[in-house]
N, C-alpha and C positions, 0 to 999 in steps of 0.2 A: 195769594194763599193758594196752596196746593192740598189735595185731598186724595186718599187712597181707600179703595175697598176691595173686597174678594166676593165672588159671586160663583155659585156652583153651575157646571155645564154639564146637562145630562148626555150620558155617553150610553152606547150599546150595553155595556157592562160597568156599572157605577158611574162615577162623576169625574169631570175635570175640574180644576179651579182656576178661575181667571181673576186676575189682578190687574186694576187699571190705575194710573196716577193722572190726576186731571187738575188742570189750572182753573181756579173757581172763576175767574174773571172772564177768560175767553171761552170757558168749557170745553177746551181742547183736550184730548187725550195725549198726554206728554209720553207715556210709556205703558207697556201691558207684557205680561207674561202669562203662560199657560203651564200648568202642572198636574202631574197626578197625584201628588201628595200636598198635605197641608202645613209642610214645614215652612220656616221663615225664607229659605234660601230664594225662591223664585220672586218674592215680594222685594227681597234685597237687591236682586238683579235689576228689577224693574226701576227701583229708587236710583240706584247707582247710574242706570242708563239716563234717567230724567236729568239727574244733576249733571252728568256730562254734557248732554246735549242743550240743555236750558240753563244752567246756572243754579242757583239755590233760591228757593222762595224765602220769605219772612217767617211764615208760619205754615205749618203741616198739620192738617186735621185727618185724624182715622178714628175708627172705633176702639174699643179695648180688647180687639182679638189677640190671641197668642202671637201671631206674626208681628203685629205692631207694638207688642209690648217686649217683644224679644229683646235681649242685650243688644244683639247685633244691630238691629234695627235703630234703636234708641241711640247708639254710640255714633252712627253715621249722622243722624241729625244733629245731635251736640256737637260732633267734631266739625261740622259745618256751621255752627251757629244758628240753627233753625230752630224757632221756637216750637214747641209740641202742643198740639191741641187735641184732645180726645173726647169723644162723644160720652154723655152720661149713658149707663147701661140702658138699652131698650129705646133710646132716642134716635130712631133711624133718620128722623127729619133734621138732625143736626148736619148731616152730610146729604141733603137733599139733591144735590146736583149729580153726584155720583150714583145715587139710589135711582134717579131718573134715567140715566145712561143705562144702567141694568135693565129697567123696564123696557127700553127701547132695544136694547141687543136681544132680550129673551123673545119679545113679542114679534120681532121684525126678522130675526134671524134664527136662533136657537130652536123655538118652539114650532117652526116651519120646516125644519130639516131634520134628519137623523145622522148622526155621527158615529163613526166606528172607532174603536181603539187602536186600530192599525194604523 
């Protein structure tokens, strides 16, 4: 089973958006992308890279965000025969492993440094 989620990255002027795709069993981050917009494209790029590098999981879990309910995202999963699993609204602990990753990234990297937009 794989999971994906997006977190906000504080920048000098606004935010960046970081998506990660993680294998639940190994807790390994299989792919990630950073974007300055919240469109689905950067998530799709990360998904395609993970599939290319690691093959397909049986099940893919995400929240119900617009990026993960976008037609392009759903089509890729369906075309590869991947079962879609989505968290219930407000149920962050359904995807607890990637939420734990975000806590580590934020407290050990992002909150201890300042990033510029250039």
